[in-house]
N, C-alpha and C positions, 0 to 999 in steps of 0.2 A: 775199387779197383780190382774188382775179381776178373780174372781171365785176361789181363792184359798182356801183350806180348812180352814186355819186361819180366812179368811175373813168370809166364811160362818159361822164360830164356833162364831165368833164376833157378826154376824147380829144375830144368833140365841139368843145368851146371851142378847143383848139389847132388842130384840123383847120381851123375856120371864122373864127378871128380872128388867130390866130398864124401858123401855118405856111403856109397857103393853098396848098398844092401837093397837089392831089387824088390825084397818082399814088405818093406817099409813103405807105407803109404804117406806121401807128402803133400801137403797143400798149403795154401797161401798163408794158413794161420797155424800151421804145426810148429810147435815151440822148439827151436835149434838150440839155443844157448843153455837155457834152465833144464833141458833134458840132458844135455851132454853131448848131442849129435854135432854140435859145432864148438870146437876148443879155439883157444887164443891162436893157435898157428894157422888154423883153417880161415879164421876171421880176416887175416891178411888177404890170402886169396879170394875169399868173398868180396871184400870191399874193392879189390881191383876189377873182380868181374861184374860187380854193381856199377861201377864206373865205366866200363865198357858198353854194357847193356842200356844203361839209361844216356851215355854220353855227356855226363857230368862228371866234374872234378869236385870229388869229396874230401876235404880236409879231414884226415885222421884225427886231428885234434878235436874235431866236434861230433865225432861219433864215439859212443860208447857200446858195451855188450848189447845192452837193453835194446838199442837202436838196430840190432841185426837178431833179433829175437825170432822173429818170422819173416817170410818173403814179404807180406805186406807192410810191415813196420821199415824193412829195408828200402822198398820203393818209396815210402812215405818220406823216409830220412833223406835220400838221394835227392828228392826234389825239393826239400825244405832247407837243407844245408848245402848242397852242390850248387856248382856254377856251371854253365854251359862250357862245353870244352871246345 
């Protein structure tokens, strides 16, 4: 899933709305949760954006912080547990 439109959209969202540190290099495999870049409050916003970007309904009960560790993992999770919206 390298360089998919969904991944680019999530990276743009993370850069612009969540992390807000232009000096930080983010890519699809950047650790977000374990590094502390993504906290529990931001996870909700990220999950909602992931639903919007992938056009899938993702039950929060089926997602753990590990599923949001990287953008690559987010996209994989969305298609594994989400249903078309």
